[in-house]
C-alpha positions in Angstrom: 17.1 -38.4 2.2 19.9 -36.3 1.4 19.8 -32.6 3.4 20.0 -30.9 0.2 16.5 -31.9 -0.7 14.6 -30.8 2.4 14.4 -27.0 1.9 13.2 -27.5 -1.6 10.6 -29.8 -0.4 9.6 -27.6 2.5 9.1 -24.8 -0.3 6.5 -27.2 -2.0 4.9 -27.8 1.3 4.3 -24.2 1.7 2.9 -23.7 -1.4 0.2 -26.4 -0.5 -0.3 -25.0 2.8 -1.0 -21.4 1.5 -3.8 -23.2 -0.9 -5.5 -24.3 1.9 -5.1 -21.2 4.0 -7.8 -19.0 2.0 -10.4 -21.6 3.6 -9.7 -20.6 7.2 -9.9 -16.8 7.4 -11.1 -16.8 11.0 -8.1 -18.8 12.0 -5.8 -16.3 10.4 -7.6 -13.4 11.9 -7.7 -14.7 15.4 -4.3 -16.6 16.0 -2.0 -14.7 13.4 -3.2 -11.1 12.4 -4.8 -10.5 16.0 -2.2 -12.6 17.9 1.1 -13.7 16.6 1.5 -11.0 14.2 0.9 -8.2 16.6 3.9 -9.1 18.7 6.1 -9.6 15.7 5.4 -6.2 14.3 5.8 -4.3 17.5 9.3 -5.9 18.4 10.3 -5.0 14.9 9.1 -1.5 15.3 10.9 -0.9 18.6 13.7 -2.5 17.2 14.1 -0.9 14.0 11.8 2.6 14.4 14.2 4.8 15.7 17.3 4.0 13.2 17.0 7.2 10.9 17.4 5.3 7.5 16.1 1.9 6.1 17.6 -1.0 7.6 15.3 -3.2 5.1 16.8 -1.4 2.2 20.2 -1.9 3.2 19.6 -5.5 3.6 17.9 -5.9 0.3 21.3 -4.0 -1.1 23.5 -6.4 0.6 21.2 -9.4 -0.6 21.2 -8.0 -4.0 25.0 -7.8 -4.1 25.3 -11.5 -3.0 23.0 -12.5 -5.4 25.1 -11.1 -8.0 28.4 -12.5 -6.7 26.8 -16.0 -6.7 25.5 -15.8 -10.1 29.1 -14.8 -11.3 30.8 -17.5 -9.5 28.5 -20.1 -10.7 28.3 -18.8 -14.2 30.3 -21.7 -15.7 28.8 -24.5 -14.0 25.1 -24.1 -14.6 25.6 -26.8 -17.5 27.4 -29.0 -15.5 26.3 -28.7 -12.1 22.9 -27.3 -13.0 21.1 -29.8 -10.5 22.8 -28.9 -7.3 22.9 -24.8 -8.3 19.1 -25.1 -8.9 18.6 -27.1 -5.3 20.5 -23.9 -3.7 18.3 -21.4 -5.6 15.3 -23.4 -4.2 16.8 -23.9 -1.0 17.3 -20.0 -0.5 13.6 -19.4 -1.9 12.2 -21.7 0.4 13.7 -19.9 3.7 12.7 -16.5 2.0 9.3 -17.7 1.4 8.9 -19.0 4.9 10.1 -15.8 6.9 7.9 -13.6 4.3 4.9 -15.2 5.5 5.7 -15.8 9.3 6.9 -12.1 9.6 4.1 -10.6 7.6 2.4 -12.3 4.5 -0.1 -14.6 6.4 -2.3 -11.5 6.5 -3.2 -11.9 3.2 -5.3 -14.6 4.2 -7.3 -12.9 6.9 -10.6 -12.3 7.4 -11.8 -9.4 4.8 -12.2 -5.8 6.1 -15.7 -5.4 4.9 -16.9 -8.4 6.9 -15.0 -7.1 10.0 -16.5 -3.6 9.7 -19.9 -4.8 8.4 -19.9 -2.8 5.4 -21.6 -3.6 2.1 -19.4 -4.1 -1.0 -22.0 -3.3 -3.7 -23.4 0.2 -5.0 -25.3 1.5 -7.6 -24.2 4.1 -10.5 -26.3 6.6 -8.6 -24.8 5.9 -5.5 -21.9 6.4 -6.8 -22.8 9.8 -8.6 -24.0 11.1 -5.2 -20.9 10.2 -3.3 -18.5 11.8 -6.3 -20.3 14.9 -6.1 -20.2 15.1 -1.9 -16.5 14.7 -2.6 -16.1 17.3 -4.9 -18.0 19.8 -2.8 -15.9 18.7 0.1 -12.5 18.6 -1.4 -13.3 22.1 -3.1 -14.1 23.6 0.4 -10.9 22.4 1.8 -8.8 23.4 -1.0 -10.3 26.9 -0.9 -9.7 27.0 2.7 -6.0 26.3 2.2 -5.1 28.8 -0.8 -8.3 31.0 -0.4 -8.2 30.8 -4.2 -10.0 27.9 -6.4 -7.3 28.2 -9.2 -4.3 27.7 -7.0 -2.9 24.2 -6.4 -2.0 23.1 -2.8 1.1 23.3 -2.0 2.3 20.8 1.2 4.2 23.4 3.6 5.7 20.7 5.9 9.0 18.7 5.7 8.8 14.8 4.9 10.3 14.0 8.5 7.6 16.4 10.1 5.0 14.6 8.0 5.7 11.4 9.5 5.1 12.5 13.1 2.1 14.1 11.9 0.7 10.9 10.4 0.0 9.8 14.3 -2.7 12.3 14.6 -4.8 10.7 12.2 -4.5 7.2 13.5 -5.0 8.3 16.9 -8.3 10.0 15.9 -9.7 7.2 13.6 -8.8 4.5 16.5 -11.1 6.4 18.8 -14.0 5.1 16.4 -12.2 2.0 15.7 -10.0 1.0 18.2 -8.4 -2.0 15.8 -7.0 0.7 13.9 -4.9 1.7 16.5 -0.9 2.5 15.8 1.6 1.9 17.9 5.7 2.7 17.6 6.5 4.8 14.5 8.6 3.3 12.0 8.3 5.1 8.8 11.3 5.8 6.6 12.3 7.4 3.3 13.1 4.4 1.0 16.7 4.6 0.0 15.3 3.0 -3.5 13.0 5.9 -4.3 14.2 6.6 -7.7 13.8 2.7 -8.6 10.4 3.0 -7.0 9.7 5.6 -9.2 10.4 3.9 -12.4 8.5 1.1 -11.1 5.4 3.2 -10.7 5.2 2.9 -6.9 4.7 5.4 -4.2 6.1 3.1 -1.3 6.1 -0.2 0.2 6.4 -2.1 3.3 9.5 -4.1 3.9 7.7 -7.4 5.6 11.3 -8.3 7.2 11.8 -5.2 9.3 8.1 -4.0 9.5 9.5 -0.4 8.2 7.3 1.5 6.4 8.9 3.0 3.1 7.9 6.0 1.1 8.9 7.1 -2.1 10.2 10.6 -1.4 10.4 12.0 -4.7 6.9 11.9 -5.4 4.7 15.3 -5.1 4.0 16.3 -1.6 0.4 16.6 -1.5 0.4 13.0 -2.1 2.7 12.2 0.9 0.1 12.1 3.6 -2.2 9.5 2.3 0.8 7.3 0.8 2.5 7.3 4.0 -0.9 6.2 5.9 -1.5 3.6 3.1 1.8 2.0 4.0 1.3 2.3 7.8 -1.8 0.2 7.2 0.0 -2.7 6.0 2.5 -2.2 9.0 -0.8 -2.8 10.9 -1.4 -6.1 9.3 -3.6 -5.1 6.5 -2.3 -6.9 3.6 -4.9 -6.0 1.1 -4.3 -2.9 -1.3 -7.8 -1.8 -1.3 -8.3 -2.3 2.2 -4.8 -0.1 2.9 -6.3 2.8 0.4 -9.5 2.6 2.7 -7.4 2.9 5.9 -5.0 5.2 4.7 -7.7 7.7 3.4 -9.6 7.5 6.7 -6.3 8.3 8.9 -5.7 11.3 6.3 -9.1 13.0 6.4 -9.5 12.1 10.5 -6.2 14.1 11.0 -6.7 17.6 12.5 -4.6 19.1 9.8 -6.4 20.6 6.7 -3.5 19.5 4.3 -3.7 16.0 5.4 -7.6 16.2 4.9 -6.9 17.7 1.3 -4.7 14.8 0.5 -7.1 12.0 1.9 -10.5 13.6 -0.1 -8.3 14.6 -3.2 -7.1 10.8 -3.4 -10.6 9.4 -3.2 -12.1 12.0 -5.5 -9.2 11.4 -7.9 -10.2 7.5 -8.1 -14.1 8.3 -8.3 -13.3 10.7 -11.1 -11.3 8.0 -13.1 -14.3 5.4 -12.6 -16.6 7.9 -14.1 -14.0 8.6 -17.1 -14.0 4.9 -18.1 -17.8 4.4 -17.4 -19.5 7.7 -18.7 -17.3 10.1 -20.5 -20.2 12.7 -20.3 -20.8 12.4 -16.8 -16.8 12.5 -15.9 -16.9 16.1 -18.1 -19.7 17.6 -15.8 -18.1 16.4 -12.6 -14.7 17.5 -13.8 -16.2 21.2 -14.4 -17.5 21.1 -10.9 -13.9 20.6 -9.4 -11.8 23.4 -8.4 -9.1 24.0 -10.8 -6.6 24.1 -8.2 -7.4 20.3 -7.6 -7.0 19.6 -11.1 -3.6 21.3 -11.2 -2.8 18.8 -8.4 -3.6 16.2 -10.4 -1.8 17.4 -13.3 1.2 17.6 -11.1 1.2 14.4 -10.2 0.5 13.0 -13.7 3.3 14.9 -15.2 5.6 13.7 -12.3 4.7 9.8 -13.1 4.9 10.5 -16.9 8.5 11.5 -17.1 9.5 8.2 -15.5 7.0 6.1 -17.4 9.1 3.5 -19.3 8.8 -0.3 -20.1 10.1 -0.8 -16.6 7.0 0.5 -15.2 4.8 -1.6 -17.3 6.9 -4.6 -16.6 6.6 -4.2 -12.9 2.9 -3.4 -12.7 2.3 -7.0 -14.8 4.8 -8.6 -12.3 3.0 -7.1 -9.2 -0.6 -7.6 -10.8 0.4 -11.4 -10.9 2.1 -11.3 -7.5 -1.5 -10.0 -5.9 -3.3 -12.6 -7.6 -0.8 -15.0 -6.5 -1.5 -13.7 -2.7 -5.2 -14.3 -2.6 -5.9 -10.8 -4.1 -7.8 -11.9 -7.1 -8.4 -8.4 -8.5 -4.6 -8.0 -8.7 -3.6 -4.0 -9.5 -7.3 -3.3 -10.0 -7.7 -3.8 -6.1 -6.4 -0.7 -5.6 -9.6 1.3 -6.9 -11.8 -1.2 -5.1 -11.2 0.8 -1.7 -14.3 3.0 -3.4 -16.7 0.3 -2.7 -15.4 0.5 0.9 -15.4 4.4 1.1 -18.9 4.5 -0.6 -20.5 2.4 1.7 -19.1 3.6 4.9 -20.1 7.1 4.3 -23.6 6.0 3.8 -24.3 6.7 7.5 -21.6 9.2 8.1 -20.8 12.7 7.2 -17.8 13.6 4.7 
């Protein structure tokens, strides 16, 4: 067999293996997520964590330049030498795909968090309504405690650099109750691609090759804590977006800092209100009236921010990422972001907000 066929065939083999992995979540949980991955992620964060800029974003920039250069050099040979060019593309994809999964993405196939934490997934409308009302009371109280005025929006008073350090407190408190949420070795960076991320509609992402948590530094600051905590949850090996929303909210509300608690509770409340807006407009309007105007101003601030970058690019990447998630064992796709309410509601059935 010619060597040029080896990597493309290995890509096919990888795809077959990934079709089988969903049937073995306990194996992935034990040997990868709680074994090999912990060593890989710790090493990566030690290696890149103290570097003040995003190494992963620099790597992506160089890779993009090489791709542009390659396409330019081969532009005239695609018709005459299409087979070799295609094999080269498949070979690069094969290597990329292998390291993507080895360094992080096998976590897509681990045991679901609701099983690990023994949390139910289902809830009734009555339970959702009761939970939403509790969230309103809690978020109202924190908003008023910060601003002393129910009509004033919350303004985050810390720098982004300070916020990254403050994230650790919430995870430290959370790990006292749930040791598997222990976070070690900070490696959170402002993304060099914050503007493109904004146009794509994303608040951040995890670089799976360097294990750096990348955060969009242009977004409204009241959202900054919970978004950062979400990306840190990905670093810990949780791939599901709903699970990372859940963990991120818990890490924010467990923080000793009121601004962090507000970020977490207001985030969860916004999703609950969004569910009611779709489910029952009348109930939504009633709940909205019970919510402090200052909180609604923060929601408007966020909506106005994203709206100014709302283009076909945003919609295109949402469709792409929706399919990406579905391909990677997340059957709900983009809808999985709101599924964390299932976990939140049932988690707080036996706990106080």
